[in-house]
C-alpha positions in Angstrom: 19.9 5.1 3.5 16.6 3.4 3.4 14.3 4.0 0.1 10.8 2.5 -0.5 10.1 2.3 -4.4 6.4 1.8 -5.2 5.1 0.3 -8.4 1.7 -1.0 -10.1 0.0 1.9 -10.0 -2.2 3.1 -13.1 -5.4 3.5 -15.0 -8.1 0.9 -14.5 -11.7 0.5 -15.1 -14.4 0.0 -12.4 -14.3 -3.6 -11.4 -10.7 -4.1 -12.5 -7.8 -5.2 -10.4 -4.3 -3.7 -9.6 -1.3 -5.2 -7.4 0.8 -2.5 -6.1 4.2 -3.2 -4.7 6.6 -1.6 -2.3 10.3 -2.5 -2.1 12.4 -1.4 0.7 16.3 -1.2 0.6 19.1 0.0 2.6 20.1 -0.6 6.0 17.0 -1.7 7.7 17.1 -2.9 11.2 14.1 -4.5 13.1 11.7 -4.2 10.6 8.3 -4.2 12.2 4.8 -3.4 10.7 4.2 -2.5 6.8 1.3 -0.9 5.5 -0.6 1.3 2.8 -2.1 4.7 2.8 -3.9 6.6 0.4 -4.5 10.3 -0.4 -7.9 11.0 -2.5 -7.7 14.6 -4.7 -8.7 17.0 -2.3 -9.0 14.8 1.0 -6.5 13.9 3.7 -4.4 10.8 3.7 -6.0 7.7 5.2 -5.1 4.3 6.3 -5.7 1.4 3.8 -4.1 -1.8 5.3 -1.3 -2.9 7.6 0.4 -6.1 8.1 2.7 -6.9 11.1 5.9 -8.8 10.8 3.8 -12.0 12.2 1.3 -11.5 9.5 -1.4 -9.9 11.3 -3.5 -7.9 9.1 -5.9 -4.8 9.5 -8.3 -3.0 7.1 -10.1 -0.1 6.4 -13.6 -0.8 6.4 -14.2 0.8 2.7 -11.8 -1.9 1.5 -12.4 -4.9 3.7 -13.3 -8.0 1.1 -11.8 -6.3 -1.8 -8.2 -5.3 -1.0 -5.6 -8.2 0.4 -2.0 -6.8 2.3 0.7 -9.1 2.0 4.6 -9.3 2.5 7.7 -10.7 1.7 10.1 -10.3 4.5 13.2 -12.2 2.6 12.4 -9.3 0.0 11.6 -6.5 2.4 8.7 -6.1 0.1 4.9 -5.2 0.8 2.1 -5.8 -1.5 -1.6 -4.5 -2.1 -4.2 -6.8 -4.2 -6.7 -4.6 -5.0 -9.8 -6.3 -6.6 -13.3 -4.9 -7.4 -12.0 -1.3 -7.8 -14.3 1.6 -7.4 -13.9 5.4 -8.7 -13.9 6.1 -4.8 -10.6 4.3 -4.8 -8.8 6.7 -6.8 -5.9 8.3 -5.0 -2.1 8.4 -4.6 -1.2 5.4 -2.9 1.9 5.4 -0.3 3.5 2.5 1.3 5.0 3.1 5.0 7.4 0.9 7.1 7.9 1.0 10.9 11.8 -0.1 11.2 11.1 1.3 14.4 11.9 4.6 12.8 8.8 5.6 9.9 9.6 5.5 6.4 7.6 6.6 3.4 7.4 5.8 -0.2 7.1 8.7 -2.6 3.6 7.3 -3.8 1.9 5.8 -6.9 -1.2 7.1 -8.3 -4.2 4.7 -8.8 -7.0 5.8 -11.2 -10.2 4.0 -11.4 -12.6 5.3 -14.3 -16.4 4.8 -14.5 
């Protein structure tokens, strides 16, 4: 079975940085895009960033210039480098892959204090 395991979440002060990782394991065929979503407390899940198999990236306007998504195809791992974190970035962050089936991780908590 396919599993996505996220790591790197935690508590940081405003202006700090975190790097999230999501490693996909199992029998994955035809892996395409990978990405990150987040769900702030009391709000709906929203798209943060995506990266295609060819390396094309896309970002939500709220994180452009601060976050960077990348992937290691050899490790089937996607990363999210988060810089200049703000309290409004506080959320549970979920990684996802298209394989071409859709898979989701369990989520990792990111809390940014002011």
